[in-house]
N, C-alpha and C positions, 0 to 999 in steps of 0.2 A: 867402373870408370867410364866416363863419357868421352868419346873421341873428339878431337879438336877439328873444327871446321874452319876453313879460311875463306876470306872474301876480299874484294877490292872496294875501297872507299875513296871519296874525294872531299876535300875541305869545302868545296862549293856546294856539295849535296851530301852532307854527312848521314842523312837518314836513308839514302838510296844506295844500299850496299849490294854489290853483285856477288852472290855466293859462288865459291869455286868448288864446293863440295869437300869431301874428306880426303884431300890430297895430303901427301907428306909435306913437311916444311920446305924441302928443296924444290919440289914441283910447284908449290905455291909461289915461292920466290922467283922461279923462272917465269911464271905467268905474269907476275906483277912487273917484272923487267920488260916483258913484251908490251904490256899496257902502257908503261911509262914512255915508250917510244912515241906514242900518239898523244898521251895525256900525262905530261910530266909531274902533275901535282897529285896523282893517285898514290895511295899507300895501302899496305897490307893490314888487314884486321883479322882477328881470330875470335872464336868462341868455343866454349866447351859447356854449353847450356843455352841460355836465351840471350845473353847480353854480349854484343860485339865490343871488343876492345882493340886498340892498336897493337899490332904484333911488334915486339921488340926487334930491332935490327940486329942481326948477328954477323 
């Protein structure tokens, strides 16, 4: 099983993803909440391999 990695993405620069590493989902959501204070359009992405996909909001 490949661990899930989270990152931060922006619609204005979809190919420029800031990897957050292998945090758990709760920690990744806390980081994205902090980032949204400065950049409201950022969103959480995840990958368990090579391809980043938007993380579903829970």
